[in-house]
C-alpha positions in Angstrom: 62.3 144.8 22.3 59.3 147.1 22.9 58.5 150.0 20.7 56.5 153.0 21.9 53.1 153.5 20.2 52.5 156.9 18.7 49.7 158.8 20.4 47.5 158.5 17.3 47.9 154.7 17.3 47.2 154.5 21.1 44.0 156.5 20.7 43.0 154.3 17.7 43.6 151.2 19.8 41.4 152.5 22.6 38.6 153.6 20.4 36.4 156.7 20.7 36.9 158.8 23.8 33.4 158.4 25.1 34.2 158.4 28.8 34.0 162.0 30.1 34.1 162.9 33.7 31.8 165.6 35.1 34.6 168.1 35.7 36.0 167.5 32.2 32.8 168.6 30.5 33.7 172.3 30.1 36.9 171.2 28.4 35.2 168.7 26.1 32.6 171.3 25.1 35.4 173.7 24.0 37.1 170.9 22.1 33.9 170.1 20.2 33.3 173.7 19.4 36.9 174.0 18.1 36.5 170.9 16.0 33.2 172.0 14.6 34.7 175.4 13.7 37.6 173.8 11.8 35.3 171.4 10.1 32.8 174.1 9.0 34.7 177.4 8.8 31.8 179.0 6.9 29.8 179.2 10.1 32.2 181.5 12.0 31.1 184.9 13.3 31.2 187.6 10.6 33.1 190.2 12.7 36.1 187.9 13.4 38.4 186.0 11.0 38.4 182.3 11.3 42.0 182.3 12.5 41.2 184.8 15.2 38.3 182.8 16.4 40.2 179.6 16.5 43.0 181.4 18.4 40.5 182.7 21.0 39.0 179.3 21.6 42.4 177.6 21.8 43.5 180.1 24.5 40.3 179.6 26.4 40.7 175.9 26.1 44.2 176.0 27.5 43.2 178.2 30.4 40.1 176.1 31.3 42.3 172.9 31.2 44.8 174.6 33.5 42.2 175.8 35.9 40.4 172.4 36.1 43.4 170.2 36.5 45.4 172.4 38.8 42.6 172.4 41.4 41.5 168.8 41.5 39.8 167.4 44.7 40.7 164.1 46.2 37.6 162.5 44.7 38.3 163.8 41.3 41.8 162.3 41.4 40.2 159.0 42.4 38.0 159.3 39.3 41.1 159.9 37.2 42.9 156.9 38.8 39.9 154.8 37.6 39.6 156.3 34.1 39.0 153.5 31.6 41.4 155.0 29.1 44.2 155.3 31.6 47.3 153.2 30.8 47.4 149.9 32.6 50.3 147.9 33.9 50.9 146.0 30.6 50.9 149.3 28.7 53.7 150.5 30.9 55.6 147.2 30.5 55.4 147.8 26.7 56.2 151.5 26.8 58.5 152.1 29.8 60.4 148.8 29.8 62.9 147.6 27.2 61.9 143.9 27.3 59.5 141.7 29.2 59.1 138.0 29.2 56.0 136.8 31.1 56.1 133.8 33.4 53.0 131.8 34.4 51.6 129.8 37.3 52.0 129.6 41.0 53.0 125.9 40.8 50.3 125.2 43.4 46.9 125.8 41.9 46.6 127.8 38.7 47.7 130.9 36.7 46.0 134.0 37.9 45.7 136.4 34.9 45.0 139.4 37.2 48.6 139.2 38.4 51.2 139.5 35.6 54.8 138.5 36.4 58.0 138.0 34.4 61.6 138.9 33.6 62.3 142.4 32.3 64.9 145.0 31.3 64.8 148.7 32.0 67.6 151.2 31.2 70.1 148.4 30.9 69.1 146.8 34.2 67.8 143.3 34.5 64.9 143.0 36.9 61.7 141.1 37.7 58.4 142.9 37.0 55.2 142.1 38.9 52.0 143.9 38.4 48.2 143.8 38.6 46.4 144.1 35.4 42.8 145.3 34.6 40.8 144.7 31.4 39.8 147.1 28.7 36.5 145.4 27.8 34.1 142.9 29.3 35.9 139.9 27.8 39.3 141.0 29.1 37.9 142.1 32.5 36.5 138.6 33.0 39.9 137.2 32.1 41.7 139.6 34.4 39.0 139.4 37.1 38.8 143.3 37.0 42.4 143.5 38.3 41.5 141.7 41.6 43.9 138.8 42.2 43.1 135.5 43.8 45.4 133.8 46.3 47.2 132.0 43.5 48.1 135.4 42.1 49.9 136.5 45.2 51.6 133.0 45.4 52.7 133.4 41.8 54.1 136.8 42.7 56.0 135.3 45.6 57.4 132.6 43.4 58.9 135.1 41.0 60.1 137.2 43.9 62.0 134.2 45.4 63.4 133.6 41.9 64.6 137.3 41.9 66.2 136.8 45.3 68.0 133.7 44.1 69.5 135.3 41.1 70.0 138.8 42.7 67.5 140.6 40.4 65.8 143.8 41.6 62.0 143.7 41.8 59.7 146.3 40.3 56.0 146.1 41.1 53.2 148.1 39.3 50.1 148.4 41.4 46.6 149.1 40.0 43.9 147.2 41.8 40.8 148.0 43.7 41.7 145.2 46.1 42.2 141.4 46.3 39.3 139.3 45.2 36.9 138.9 48.1 34.9 135.9 46.8 34.2 132.5 48.4 36.8 130.7 46.3 39.5 133.2 47.4 38.6 132.7 51.0 38.6 128.9 50.6 42.1 129.1 49.2 43.2 131.4 52.0 43.6 134.9 50.4 44.5 136.5 53.7 47.3 134.0 54.4 48.7 134.5 50.9 48.9 138.2 51.3 50.3 138.0 54.8 53.1 135.6 53.7 54.0 138.1 50.9 54.2 140.9 53.4 56.5 138.9 55.6 58.7 137.6 52.8 59.1 141.0 51.0 60.6 142.5 54.2 63.3 139.9 54.1 64.2 139.7 50.3 67.9 140.5 49.7 67.4 142.6 46.6 66.1 146.1 45.9 62.3 146.4 45.7 60.5 149.3 44.0 56.7 149.6 44.1 54.8 152.1 41.9 51.1 152.8 42.3 50.0 153.7 38.8 46.2 153.8 39.3 44.2 152.3 42.2 46.1 151.1 45.2 43.3 149.4 47.1 43.7 147.7 50.5 45.7 144.5 51.1 45.4 143.7 47.4 47.8 146.5 46.7 49.9 145.9 49.8 50.4 142.3 48.9 53.0 143.4 46.3 53.7 146.8 47.8 56.3 146.3 50.6 59.3 148.0 49.0 62.4 150.0 49.7 60.9 152.9 47.7 57.3 153.4 46.9 56.4 155.7 44.0 53.0 156.9 43.1 51.6 158.5 40.0 50.3 162.1 40.4 46.6 161.1 39.9 46.8 157.6 41.6 45.6 156.8 45.1 46.7 154.4 47.8 44.2 153.5 50.6 43.2 150.9 53.2 39.6 151.1 51.9 37.8 152.6 48.9 36.1 156.0 49.4 32.7 154.3 48.7 33.4 151.6 51.3 34.5 154.2 53.9 31.4 156.3 53.1 29.1 153.3 53.6 30.7 152.5 57.0 31.0 156.0 58.4 28.2 157.9 56.8 25.9 155.0 56.0 25.7 156.3 52.4 28.0 155.5 49.5 27.1 158.9 48.0 29.4 160.5 50.6 32.4 159.0 48.7 33.8 162.5 47.9 33.8 163.4 51.6 35.4 160.1 52.5 38.1 160.6 49.8 39.1 163.9 51.4 39.1 162.5 54.9 41.2 159.4 54.0 44.2 161.5 52.7 44.7 159.0 49.9 46.1 161.2 47.2 49.8 161.4 46.2 50.5 164.7 47.9 48.8 163.7 51.1 50.7 160.3 51.1 54.0 162.1 50.5 53.4 164.4 53.4 52.6 161.5 55.7 55.8 159.6 54.6 53.9 156.7 53.2 55.3 157.1 49.7 58.7 158.3 48.6 58.2 160.1 45.3 55.5 161.3 43.0 55.7 160.6 39.3 54.2 163.6 37.4 51.5 163.2 34.8 50.6 165.4 31.8 47.9 168.0 32.4 44.7 166.2 32.1 45.9 162.8 33.3 48.0 159.9 32.1 45.5 158.9 29.4 46.0 162.2 27.6 49.6 161.4 26.8 50.6 157.8 27.6 54.1 158.2 26.0 55.0 161.2 28.1 53.7 159.4 31.2 55.6 156.2 30.5 58.8 158.3 29.9 58.3 159.9 33.3 57.7 156.6 35.0 60.7 155.0 33.3 63.0 157.9 34.4 61.9 157.6 38.0 62.2 153.8 38.1 65.7 153.9 36.6 66.9 156.7 39.0 65.4 154.9 42.0 66.8 151.6 41.0 70.3 153.0 40.6 70.0 154.7 44.0 69.1 151.4 45.7 71.7 149.3 43.9 74.4 151.6 45.2 73.6 150.5 48.8 75.2 147.6 50.5 72.9 144.7 51.4 73.1 145.5 55.1 72.2 149.1 54.5 69.3 148.2 52.2 67.7 145.8 54.7 68.3 148.2 57.6 66.6 151.1 55.7 63.7 148.9 54.7 63.2 147.8 58.3 63.4 151.3 59.7 61.0 152.6 56.9 58.2 150.3 58.0 58.8 150.6 61.7 58.3 154.3 61.4 54.9 154.0 59.7 52.0 154.9 61.9 53.9 156.9 64.4 53.1 160.5 65.1 53.9 163.2 67.7 52.0 166.1 69.1 53.7 169.4 69.7 53.5 170.8 73.2 51.7 174.2 73.5 53.9 177.0 74.8 53.0 178.6 78.1 53.2 181.9 76.3 50.2 180.9 74.1 47.1 181.2 76.3 44.8 180.3 73.5 46.5 177.0 72.9 46.5 176.2 76.6 42.9 177.1 76.9 42.1 174.7 74.0 43.7 171.9 75.9 42.2 172.8 79.3 45.5 174.2 80.6 47.5 171.1 79.8 50.7 171.8 77.7 
């Protein structure tokens, strides 16, 4: 059985919070000022009591935090999705799930540690959990290949998905990867074929499938375990066919245009929900998932359980029908005809309605 880590223990395990994003600096400055005031109260202003000054700074801190995180740009949300202190997949397996037993190997080549799979329990439901896992430090990142799976990772995922299909276990996937590994070894072992087979097989599995994008959802590496009946996304996660830097390098010939590319790609949770590419947004605490991992895990757990119960109530025929219709509808759009009573609209289209 898992037990939730207290916030203080979580922070202690992660170490000092050294990573500060540019837009977080005003908040951090106020936090340092508040900490300094509490540590050395004798230095406070003579015309205010120490309690009054602390109260003023706390109020300003709350307002600054609210203003900053209520108006995040697409690029800022991408930065939060990549935050090194953000909870990773195995953190959620420990905090949001009741039990997890990891399984290893694809039975063909090796055990890819960037792809973690196993049997799990959540809210009284038996299931299979599949997720991509990043590393916290250099040693773990080398072990996990920075969260970028090789072909054997996707084949391991497919092996456990077929096991789930055999024993009628629902599948939950947690996605947090910049993309599949693009190296020579991955190409030699047919990374594109491995992902393509997963896409085909996941459309045909006879069990409910839920995918949750918890951080980065990059390209085919994410989609390789992302074909699902319901796709959830964390509030500050992103899901994209290409990284903002890659898009900027192609379209603007300059990776520095990543912020412009992030906005144009429409890759944030709200944009994806509007486009119908995800089904629900899992809210995060103000400041991002890394500020309160317990609350974030509780939110994710609640959404996963509710979605799972909704899908399990469907018949197999209805489940497969809805899955088919869901993906057949992706990529379609329609243009509204301009009214003849709207001369400006007709003028803009050269008189064509």
